[in-house]
N, C-alpha and C positions, 0 to 999 in steps of 0.2 A: 504494500500500500504506500502510495506517495503522499507525504504530508504537505499541506498547503503552508504558506508562510505564517498564517495565524496559528495553525496547529503546532508548528514547530516552535514558534515564540511561546505559546502556552506551555508546551512541554518543558522548555528551558526555564521558564518562570517557576514551574512546579519543582523542578530539580534544584534550582537555586534556593527556593523556600525550604525544601527538605534539608539542604546543607546548612542553612542558617539555623534551622530548628535544632539540628544535631549539635552545632556549635554552642547554642544556648543551653541545651541539655547538659553538655559536658562541663561547661564553665560557670554557669550562673544559677545553679539550683538553689543556692542559699538566698537568692534575690527574688524567688517566686512568691507571689501572694494570690489569694483567691479573690476575684472580683465578684463573681456570682456563684454561690455554692448550690449545686444540684437544682438548677432552674434557670430561667431567664425571663426578661421582660423586654420584648422587642415590638417593632411595628407590626410584625406578622400576627402577634396575638393581642394587638390593641394596647401595648405597653402595660398589660396586666401581668403580674407575677404568675408564671406557669412552672410547676414542678417538672423536673427533668432528671435523667440519669447523668447529664453532663454539667460540668462546672467550667466557668471562664477563669483562666489563669493569666497573670501578667508577670513578665520579668521586669523588675524595677531597674535592672542594669541596662538592658538593650531595648526595652519597650515592646518586645513581642507580646502578642496576645493570642491565645488559642483556647479552644474548648476541648475538654477531654472527659472521659468517664473512668479514667485510670484510678487505681487504688491509692496512689501516692497523694492524691488531693486531700485525703483526710488528715494527713500529717502537715499540711501547709497552713500558715496563718491567714486570716482574713485581711484584706486590704483595709486601711483606715478610711472611713467615709470622707469623701471630698478630696482625696489625694489622687494625683494623676498616675 
């Protein structure tokens, strides 16, 4: 299958994001905080809190944000309200 320019660019973006994520995981774990624990409030659900298996995590060192349902979340501290 021949990739279009957009498909190729998207694949490279995904690979770059994966590499950055691995770098963050290796070096910054002590900087991780939970933004939203086991739920979310987004435009999709009318900004109402909705329970979920996923939690939003932020690295205070590099700024990456991701959602996960991994077990390590229960060991992370909650982010302080109002902090970036």
